[in-house]
N, C-alpha and C positions, 0 to 999 in steps of 0.2 A: 377362095374355095373353102378354106378351113373355117372361116366365119359362117358361111352358109351351112356347113356341116354342123357346127356348134348350134346354130339356131334350130335346125331340124332336130338335132339331138335333144335340145331343151324342150321342144314341143312334144316329142315322143315321151321324154321323161315325165313332163308335167301331166300328160294324159294318163300315164301309168300311175302317177301319184294320186290323181283325182279318182280314178277307178278304184285304187286301193283304199282311199278314204271311204268311198261308198261301201265297199265290201266289208271293211273292218268295222264301220259304224253298225252295219247289220249284225256282224258277229258279236260286237260289244253289247248290243241290245239283247241278243240271245243269252250272253253270259250273265247279264244282270237279271234277266228273267229267271234263269236257273238259280242265281244267287238269292233271289227273293224267297225261293222255296227252301234254301239251305243257307243259313246265315254265315256259316263257316266259309262259303265260297265267295262272299262279297269282297270286292277289291276297291281301292281308292279310285275316285272318279276325277281324273285330271283333265278331262276332255269334253264333256257334254256341253251343249249350248254354244258350240263353236269357240270355246275359251282358248285364248292364246296367253303365253307367258313372256313378259318382256324383262330382259336381264337388268339387274340393278346397276351393274357397272361393267366396264371393259377389262377390269383386272380382278383376279381372285381376291377374296377376303380371307384373312387369317383366322385360324381357330383360336380358342381362348388360351391354349398352351400347346407345347410340343413343336416338333419340326414343321415348318410351313413352306409355302411356295416362295419363289423369288419375288421380291418386292422392289420398290423404287429406291435408288440411292438417296439417302437423306440430304446429301450435299447438292442434289440436282432435283428439286421437287417437280413432280409431274403435274402439269396443268392442262387438262383437255380443253378443246375449243368450246366456245359458246358460253363461257362463264364470266365474261366482262373483263378478262385480263389476257395478256399475251400467252398463247398456248406454248407448251414445250413438249419435246419428245420424251419417251420413257428412257431412263438410264438405269440399268439393272444394278442392284446392290450386290457387289462381288464378295461381300463378307458373309453371305449366307452360308452356314456350314454344311448345308445339304449337297453342295456342288462338288463333284469330282473335278480334278485338276483340269482335264481337257475341256469339260463343260464350262468351267470358269473362264478359260482362255477364249473359248468361242464367244461368250458374252462380253468379255473385255474387248475383243476385236470389234464387236458390234457397237459397244459404248464409244470406243475411240473414233470410229467412223462418224457417228452422230455428233460427238463433241467437236469434231474437226469441220463441221458444217454440213454433214450428210443428213439424210432423212430417216425417219423411223416408221415408215408406213407398215401396216400389218398386211399379212398375206391376203386377207379377205378383200382388200380394196382392189386387188388385181384378179379377183375371181378364182383364187385358188382355195380348195377345201381347207378348213381350219384344222381338221384332224381331231383327235381325242387326247387330252381333255379340253383343248381350246374351243371345241364346239360350244362349250358353256359360255363363251365370251362373245358370241355374235351380238352386235350392238343394235339398239334402236327398234328393230323389227321383232315380231313375236316368234317364239318357238311353239309349235303345236305338238301335242302328244295324242296319238291315236292308239287306242287300246283294243285288243282282240284276245281271244282265249290262248292263242299260240304265238302271238307276236305283238310287239309294241313298236310303233314308228315314232321317232323323234325327228321332227321336220322343222328346220330353220327356214322361215319365209325368205330370208335373204338368199337368193339364187336357188331356192327350193332344194337345199341340201338335206339329204335324208339318211338317217341311221336306222338300221333294222336291229331290233333286240328280240332274240328268239327265246321264248319262255320255257322254263323247266326242262332244259336239255343241257348236256355238258358241252364244253368246247370241242371242236373237231380235233382229231388226232394230228392232222396236218393242215395248217392254215397258211394261205398265201397272204403276205402283208398287203394292206390296202389303205386308202385314205382314212377310213373310219374303223378299220380293224374288224374283228369278229366280236360281236356283243351277245352275251346270253344273260338272261335275267330271271328273276322270280319275285314274288310278293312276300313280304313278311309283315303281316298286319296291314297297317296303313302306309307302308313304305315299299316303293319299287326299287329293287337293287339290280344294278347293271354292271356286269363284269366284262371288261374289254381287253383283248390281246391282239397281237399281230397288226400293230399300227405302223404305217409306213414311216420310215425315217426321213422322208421328204417333209413331213409335217413338223411343227414346233409345239412345245408344250403350252406356251402362253404368248402374250403380246410383247414380252420382253425378248423374244426369240430364243428362249431356253431350249437347247437341243435335247435329244434323247436317243437311245439305242433301240434295236429291234426287240429288246427285252422289256420294253415299257408295258406295264400292267396297271390298269386303273379299275377302281370300284367306285361307282356313284350310287348314292342313296337319295332318292327323290321322295320328299314328304311335304304335304301342304300344312299350313298353319291351321289351328282349330277353327278359325273363321273362314277358311278356304280362300282367303284373299292374297295369300303369299305362298310361294313355293320355294323350298330350300333344298339345295343339293349339297350333300356332304361328300367331298371327293377324297379318295385315298389313292396315292400314287406310289408305285414301286418300280424302280429301274436301277439295279445295282451297277449297271455299266455307266450310268450318268450321274447317279446320286449316291451319297455316302450312307443314306438311310431312307426309309420310306417317309413320306410326309403327307400332310393333310391340308385341305383348303376348302373354302365354302363359296358357293354362288347362290344368290337369292333373286327371285323373280317376282314381279307384281302381276296380278291377274288383269287381263284385258278381255272384255266381252263385247259382242256385237252391239252397236248403237249406244254404247256407254261413252266412248270418246267422241269429242266434237269432230264433225267432218272437216276435211281440209278446206281452207278458204279459197284455194285455187286448184284447178283440176290438175295442174302439173306439180303441185306441192306434195311430192311422193313421200318425203320424210315425215310430214304431218300425217298423211294418210296411213302410214305404217303403224301408227299407234292405235288406229281404229280396227282392232282385230275382228276377224270373222266377217265375211268369208275370207279365206286366205287370198292375199293379193298376188298377182303374177309378178315375179321379181327376177328378171333375167339380167344377171350382173353385167354381161358383156354389152348390153344395150342401155345401161344406166347413164342418164345424162349428167349425173353428178359425179361420175367416176374420175379417178386420178390415174388412169392407166398409163399415161405418158409422163407422169411426174418423175423427177429424179429419185432413184432409190426403190422404185416399184419394180416388180417382176413383170415380164410380158404376160398378156392374157393367155391362158392355156388354149391350145388349138389342136384339132385332130389332124393327123397326117394323112389319114384316109377315112372314108366313110365306113360306118358299121353296118350298112344295109345295101 
């Protein structure tokens, strides 16, 4: 029953997303037409021609200097699959000074479990939302950015996960925590700035399973390279309950446009097709034939206890 509810729910959500895409595309065209008459209103174009953005990696990259995200323990190198050598799980570096004592202990328990023979699957393989800032770590499949005068949608093709960024408004006085929190944003020249609070403590900060508290506050700065072929997101994280100081990280994406990538060689080769961005592919995680839902160490697929309609 819950699987049926999830499928119906996914269909309804996807229909809403597609309708939203059409509406916001019209709104964006209107905004650009207005911008043509007034140069000061022009905004960076992250989205036209069905452009998608594919993450450069499944871990954050460190800034040139200063406090940074949790990285891999040098004594246990991380080797992802598909590179011609035996893959390994991520083992967090517990010596990172940003960690409060309880957060370090949480990571140590996770490390010990993996080193004892356990698995280190990430939340997304079990269809759980990644949260913020881990939304930036969705692998392989594109992220789409839909821009309108009052709202920006950040859509991960993987399971059609959607973040809403409300433009030029303050945060609500009272915000109920949710998977992706409450995001407000604005443009500064060629950069989209996204400020997010009220992120559910059920989520993790990254793929190392770094925990956080209800006080997690993130700021993301989205900017394209001058040739518009790369997108960089500069991330700033603050959570005094989990970290001794605020810290920074980076994620980079490559541009992927319709008909630029080669089509998949087989109709069922979903991972290959994922790189051929535009139009957005349907990606229902719970129906993914490549899933690891029953593998040791994975969470159960989220299911609804009762229907919403």
